[in-house]
C-alpha positions, -999 to 999 in steps of 0.1 A, spaced: 133 189 -408 138 164 -436 162 135 -439 184 154 -464 191 181 -437 206 155 -414 225 138 -442 240 172 -452 252 177 -416 268 142 -415 286 149 -447 299 182 -434 312 164 -404 328 137 -425 345 163 -446 363 176 -415 375 142 -404 408 126 -411 410 95 -433 408 62 -413 388 78 -385 354 74 -368 332 100 -350 310 88 -321 278 105 -311 259 91 -281 223 96 -272 213 112 -239 205 88 -211 171 88 -195 169 110 -163 151 95 -133 125 117 -117 116 94 -88 117 57 -81 106 41 -114 96 73 -131 116 93 -156 115 129 -167 101 134 -202 130 123 -225 150 151 -241 176 140 -266 212 152 -266 214 182 -289 245 171 -308 231 136 -313 198 151 -325 217 175 -348 230 145 -368 201 121 -365 168 136 -356 163 104 -336 147 107 -302 154 74 -284 179 67 -256 204 39 -258 217 49 -292 250 56 -308 258 71 -342 291 61 -357 304 80 -388 334 61 -404 356 78 -429 379 52 -447 394 77 -471 383 108 -489 359 90 -512 346 62 -489 326 66 -457 296 49 -440 273 54 -411 262 29 -384 235 34 -358 233 14 -327 198 15 -312 174 -5 -291 159 -37 -305 121 -41 -310 106 -57 -279 69 -63 -278 66 -64 -240 88 -33 -235 68 -14 -262 35 -23 -245 48 -8 -213 70 21 -224 63 30 -260 74 22 -296 109 15 -307 123 20 -341 144 -11 -342 171 -21 -367 150 -30 -397 134 4 -401 163 26 -391 183 28 -423 153 40 -444 139 62 -416 171 79 -406 193 75 -438 220 55 -421 238 27 -439 234 1 -411 217 -4 -378 229 -27 -351 215 -37 -317 227 -14 -289 228 -44 -266 257 -56 -287 276 -23 -289 305 -35 -267 315 -62 -293 306 -45 -325 321 -11 -317 355 -26 -313 352 -42 -347 342 -9 -363 372 9 -347 398 -18 -355 426 -6 -377 415 31 -377 440 58 -368 417 83 -350 385 84 -329 365 116 -324 346 113 -291 332 138 -265 351 124 -235 335 133 -202 300 140 -216 284 108 -203 300 82 -181 282 54 -199 296 65 -232 331 67 -219 328 32 -205 317 19 -239 344 37 -258 373 29 -235 362 -7 -232 363 -10 -270 398 6 -272 411 -15 -244 398 -47 -262 417 -36 -293 449 -28 -274 449 -62 -258 442 -80 -291 475 -75 -310 479 -113 -312 445 -114 -331 458 -87 -354 437 -61 -337 449 -25 -338 435 4 -317 433 39 -329 463 59 -316 445 93 -314 414 104 -294 401 138 -304 371 159 -291 346 167 -319 329 194 -299 348 224 -312 340 214 -348 304 205 -342 296 234 -320 309 258 -347 288 240 -373 257 244 -351 263 282 -347 255 287 -384 219 279 -390 207 265 -424 175 279 -441 157 248 -427 168 255 -392 159 292 -395 124 282 -406 119 261 -375 133 288 -353 110 313 -369 80 291 -361 92 286 -326 94 323 -322 59 327 -335 45 301 -311 64 316 -282 50 351 -291 15 336 -291 22 323 -256 33 357 -243 3 374 -260 -21 350 -243 -4 358 -209 -11 395 -214 -47 389 -224 -54 365 -196 -36 383 -168 -57 396 -139 -49 407 -103 -55 379 -79 -41 352 -102 -11 332 -91 22 332 -111 18 295 -118 -17 301 -133 -2 325 -158 25 299 -166 -2 274 -173 -18 298 -198 15 301 -217 22 263 -217 -14 258 -230 -7 280 -259 26 263 -267 8 229 -266 -21 241 -287 3 250 -315 23 218 -315 51 227 -291 49 200 -264 75 214 -240 90 247 -230 127 252 -240 136 260 -204 119 265 -171 94 293 -174 100 324 -153 69 343 -141 80 369 -116 54 393 -102 65 425 -84 99 421 -66 103 386 -80 110 402 -114 144 413 -99 155 377 -95 170 368 -129 162 331 -129 132 331 -106 112 298 -113 92 292 -81 62 309 -98 41 306 -66 32 342 -56 0 361 -60 -1 387 -87 -11 421 -74 -26 452 -89 0 479 -92 29 454 -98 46 444 -130 50 408 -140 82 397 -159 77 366 -180 107 348 -196 93 318 -215 100 299 -248 87 269 -265 107 240 -280 98 230 -315 116 201 -332 144 205 -307 148 243 -314 143 269 -287 122 301 -286 132 326 -259 111 358 -253 108 380 -223 80 406 -218 72 427 -188 38 442 -183 15 456 -156 -7 430 -138 -37 454 -140 -30 466 -175 -17 501 -166 19 512 -160 25 536 -132 46 566 -143 77 552 -125 72 518 -142 68 533 -176 99 555 -171 121 525 -164 103 504 -191 110 530 -217 147 529 -210 148 492 -215 127 494 -246 150 521 -261 180 498 -252 164 469 -271 155 491 -301 191 504 -302 205 469 -303 181 458 -330 191 488 -351 228 479 -347 230 441 -350 241 429 -384 270 412 -402 304 424 -390 291 439 -357 299 422 -324 280 416 -292 306 437 -274 301 468 -297 263 466 -294 265 461 -256 286 493 -253 259 513 -272 231 498 -251 249 505 -218 252 542 -229 215 543 -235 208 528 -201 232 550 -182 218 582 -198 183 570 -189 192 562 -153 208 596 -149 176 612 -162 156 595 -135 182 603 -108 188 566 -102 224 573 -111 242 606 -106 273 619 -123 291 622 -156 279 597 -182 313 587 -194 327 583 -159 297 562 -148 302 539 -179 339 536 -171 330 527 -135 305 501 -146 279 519 -125 251 502 -144 261 467 -133 241 470 -101 210 473 -123 220 454 -155 242 425 -144 239 399 -173 249 398 -209 229 415 -237 228 384 -260 235 347 -262 234 322 -291 201 304 -297 194 271 -314 190 235 -302 200 247 -268 184 279 -254 219 290 -245 234 275 -276 269 264 -283 296 283 -302 325 305 -294 319 341 -285 355 353 -288 373 373 -261 349 397 -244 322 387 -270 342 402 -298 335 376 -325 322 394 -356 286 383 -364 279 365 -397 247 356 -416 230 325 -402 239 332 -366 208 334 -343 209 352 -310 188 368 -283 186 405 -275 176 410 -239 184 443 -221 170 446 -186 170 468 -155 165 453 -120 162 477 -92 164 458 -59 138 466 -32 166 479 -9 185 498 -36 197 533 -27 175 550 -53 143 571 -52 117 550 -35 93 550 -64 117 528 -85 125 502 -58 115 467 -66 110 473 -103 124 445 -125 121 448 -163 135 427 -192 124 428 -228 138 401 -251 136 392 -288 153 366 -309 170 376 -342 189 359 -371 217 378 -387 211 384 -424 233 397 -452 219 432 -447 211 434 -410 189 411 -390 154 395 -389 134 397 -357 119 363 -352 97 373 -323 83 407 -333 47 395 -334 42 401 -296 38 437 -287 64 455 -266 57 492 -265 40 504 -233 11 519 -253 6 487 -273 7 465 -242 -19 487 -224 -41 487 -255 -40 449 -258 -48 444 -221 -75 470 -221 -92 452 -251 -91 419 -232 -107 434 -201 -136 450 -220 
């Protein structure tokens, strides 16, 4: 992602702002893991969207004087030789303007005094109140200082507005540069899932398969997963957000893997389900084929002007028809759909936005009725989860299957960003058989 991309985003934000206003974007604080150890630092997605800067203790201020004059100020940590020996390099103030394309850089240690000066005389401040306590403390401290300084000709902005509705709608529409990164994140994520299929053997533990996936992500330059990896063998596949990943993988069971890499802040998100020993049982394949048909139906329908709601309705019909075929559901198809009979087996949404967050920001509209437009990126993830104690034929109990791809809406339909990992039952069996030979 080049500097021009971040500058373009800042200019788009400034175009939305009123004259005599400032928008404030704070970096994420560090998260303690234990005692004096922190979790690996992950930047706030909105701050990253405008800066591409991955340090804590930072604040981006965009100031719009009028329709033709604006400037940007970054508060960030000062260079400190001792701190950098212990904890890593800091960008500092001297290098920040050229590196990040901001007009000025000031020391974060002095933000309390300098922010008040920057806001003095403006009419409006755009701030995500409630996001971080430390940020609210800084902002309201600066405003309070201005309100109490009327004798020194200080004037506080009279309006405080949340920038999140604007920014989150901006983030919903991906630029060509963003789509290129998401495409690569999808490719790397697909390689991780392919490796899992190739390496899987009965007798492995779920966490060992997780390790194979993370190895592949790292090998291709994606340091971290975009969310906690799910590796659910057997009945564990019926737990939607199973992350213990501690059970033994047994021959005759399926394993459901929901895993994605994070690349330059952007998320991949793929789910594949396959037999631990490389061969589906007839019952497993029967349920699997319903889920696959559901996915293929959705992929054929998603495009500009369609909605998640419309596509979900078509997918539900495919599922209900398939479940009736297997005698898992009984009755009239339309009546079962009206009764939401499928919800005991498919209890989550078909799709969600994807981007800097794995469940990305942006409005869906009532009942997910927002018409899709080119540049929107979303997941497609039908699944069927038949609980071990479900009142269904015994051969289907404990089967959990989800198949998930990531797509970008185009002018003519959609592009599947994650098609490079196999998903038909025959292709999965062929891949696994080749790896066992």
